[in-house]
N, C-alpha and C positions, 0 to 999 in steps of 0.2 A: 504494500500500500504506500501511497505518497508519504515521503519522509516528513513533510510539513504537517500533514494531518496526524501522523503517529506522534510527533512531538507535542502537538497541541492537545491531543487526547490524553497523553500521559500527564502533562502539566495540569490540565483541567481536573483530572481525577486525583492526582497526588497533592496539588496545591503547593508543591515544593520543587524547585529546580534540581536539587541534589537527588531526591528520590526519583524524579522523572529521568534524569540522566542515567542513573543506575539501571532503571527498567529497560530503557531502549538502547543502552550501550553507546551513548555519546557523552562527550565531556560536557560539563555544565556550560562553559562558554559557547559550545556548539549548539546546545539546546536554546540558549538565550538568543543566539544569532538566528536560529531557525524560526523562532517565534516572532522575532522582529521582522524577518523577511515575509512571513505569512501576513502579519498585520499590514506591512507596506503594500503587499499585493492586493489585499482587500480594501485598503484605504481606511481602516478603522482600528481602534484599539480593542482588544478582546479581554484584557486582564486589568484588574486593579492591583498595583504593586505596592505591598506594604512590608514593614519589617518582619511580619509573621509569615510572609509568603505571597504567592500570586493567586488571586481569586478572580473568577469570571465576573465581568460586569454584565449588564443587561444584554449588550450586543453579543458578548461571548457565550452567554447561555443559549441565545437563539442559534448561534453558529454551532454550538455543541450538538444540538438536535440533528442538524444536517450532517455533521461529521460522523456521528454515531450511525446514522443511516448509511453513509458511504462505507463505514467500517463493516457493518452487517452485510451489505451487498458484496463486498470484497470477500468476506468469509464464506458467504453462500456460494459465490462463484468458484472459490477454491475447492469447496466440498463437492460441487457438481463435477469439477474436473477429476477429482479423485474417484467419484462414482463411475465416470466414463471409463476410467482405467481399471475398474472393477477391483480396486484395492480393498483389502480388509481393514477394518478399524482396529487399532491396537487396544483402545478402551472404549466401552459403550456405557454411558452414564444414564441411569433410569431413575425417575422419581415416581413413586406410586402413591396416589391419594388413598383415602380411607376405604373406599369401596373395593380396593384391590388388596388390602392388607390382611384379609382373612383367608389366605391360601392361594388366591389367583396369582399374585405377584411372584410368590415362591415357585409355583409350578411353571410359570412363564419363563423365569430366568433359568431354571434348571433345563428346560427343553431347549431354550435358545443357546445355552452354553454347550449342550451336547452337539448342536449343529455347527457351532463356531467355537471350537475348543481353544483356538489361539487368541481369542479376544477376551480381555479382562472385562468382566461385566460388574459394574458398581450399582447397587440398588439401595435406595434410601426412601424413607417415608416422609412425605411433606404435602403441603397444600399447593394448589395451582398458583394462587396470587403471588407468593414470594418467589416462586421458581420460574415463572414465565420469562422474566428478564434474563435468567441464566440460559434458557433455551435460545433466546435471541443471540446471546453472546457466544454460544457454542460450548458453554460449560456443562450443559445437560443436553442429551440427545433425544430422549423420549420422556414425555410427561403423561401419566395416566391420571386423568382428573375430570372434573366437571366441564362440560362444554358450554360455558357461560361467556357471553360477549363474542364479538367478531374477532377472529384471529388477526394479529397484526400482519403486515405485508411480509411475505417470505415464510409464513407458518401455515401449515395445513392441519386439519383435524379429521378424525375418523371415528364415528360413533361405535360404541361397543355394547353398552347396556343402559337401562333405565334404572335409576336409583330413587328410593323413597327415604326421606329423613324421618325416623321414628324415635320414640321416647322409651328409654330404659330406666327401670327402677330396681333397687336392690331389696333384699329381704327386710332391712330395717325401715324401709319406707312403707307406710300403711297402704299406699296404692298398689304395692306389689301383690297384695292378696285379694284385691277387689275384682269382681267379675265384670263390672261396668265402670269405665273411667271416661270422664270428659276432660277436655283440655283445661277448663276452669278449675278442675280439681287439683291441677299441678301448681297453682299459683302460690300456695303457702310454702313451697319448698325451694331451696337453692338449686342452682344449675352448675354443672361442670361441663365446660366446652373445650374443644381444642384451641390451643393458642393461635391467634390470628384468624380464626374461622369466622370472619365477619359476615359471610353469607348466612350461616345458620343463626348467628346472634341477631342479625337483622330480621330474618323471617320470624324468629321467636318473639321479638319485640312487636312486630306488626300483628302477630296473632294475638298477643295479649291486649294490644291496643284495640283490636276488633272486638274483644270481649269486654272492653271498657275497664280493664284492670291496670294497675300500676305496672311499670316495666318489670320484666323478670329479674330476679336477683342472681346475677352470674357471679357466684362467690369464688369460683376456682377456675383456672385454666391449666391445661397440661399439654405437653408437646407430643404425646402419643395417645392413640385411641386406647391402648391397653391401660395406660395410667388413668385415663378418664373412667374406664369401666371398673378398675380396681377401687378407685375412690367411691364410686357409686355403690359398689358392693359392700363397703364398710361405713356407710353413712346413710342419711335420709335424702341426700342430694339426688337429682335426676340428671340424665345426660341425653343429648340428641345426637344420633348417628345414623348413617345409612344402613338399610336393612341387611346388606351382605355381611355385616359384622355380628349378626345374631349368634353364630357359633361361638365366637369369643365371649359374648355376653352370657350365653348359657353356661359356659365353662365356669363362670364366676358366680353362678346362681342368680343372675339378673333375669328380669322378665321384660319383654316388650309390652308396653301398656296397650290395651285394646281400644285405642281411640278410633273415632269414626273415620278419620282420614289421616294421612301423614302430615307432618308439619309443612313439608314441601317436597316436590319431586323434580328431578332434572335428568337430562341425558348426560352420560359420561363417556369418555373415550380417550383417544390418543391425540396428543399434540406433538408435532414433529416438524422439523424444518423441511420445506419443499426441496431444498438443495440436496438433502440426504436421501430422498426417496429412491434414488437409483442404486443405493448400496444394497447388496444382497442381504445383509444382516437386518436392515430395516424392513425390507420386504417380507422376510421370514418372520420377523417379530410381529408384524401386523397379522399375518396368517395364523400364528399360534394364538394370539390374543383373541382373534375372531372365534377360533375353535373353543377356547376356554370359557369365553363369555356367552356363547350361544345359549346355554341353559338359562341364563339370567336376562337375556334380551327380551324386551317388551313384556317383562314380568309385571303383572297387575298387582295393585294394592290388595292385601288380604291380612 
């Protein structure tokens, strides 16, 4: 990629000439000269220079959006060229959302690794929102998560299953033993939700608002669904999670409350860069996931 843009992006992200020069392998004077040359070519200043470092001004922030788009397109082009040469990926990084953490993700990566044994496959659990920028940057190759919002340029999606967000209670909660439960019955109890799961929190707040109830008391957040379920199993708290995690909940003695309808429903699937679609490992990954998710596809609320 253009050296001027590389230097600009590094300084913009680091806010420090020394750190930027180490990152891109140029001396500090060379980085300073490169930035000055870029500003001269554009006819504007991009940074505010202070004793604490260099920080983007308003013009620089607008230019950063364009520069990052160019960086992404360059990365996508390089990936497409690699796909044309049919090169194998040395490392494949996958992020699995909650709907895939109750067995699907483990079976998926096991089968994929059998087909591509020379590729190191890294699997981690996380939500879509914080990882989508990583997909754009190339730090993640596949995200398995909710298909919410239009994918950004250069990203394609593929539906796998329909998920319902349901409510779980543990044995210490009185609702655990009730045959008939309404959503209004949950209002006295605190909630445990996944950290940064703003979609579920938002839907829960709107549902309480429709009932003309005060906002739900979200007393705890955890970074894994297992931790959420463990907390619910040892308290009167409730949690909301996608129905594919029912096996994990049942292992802990939790019960899915028999509400009239789920809190909300959504389509879930694959997020992947369009530039990587030509790679054999990506094509096989989609085929395996389609097979594994077939029993859950178009599953109705029950």
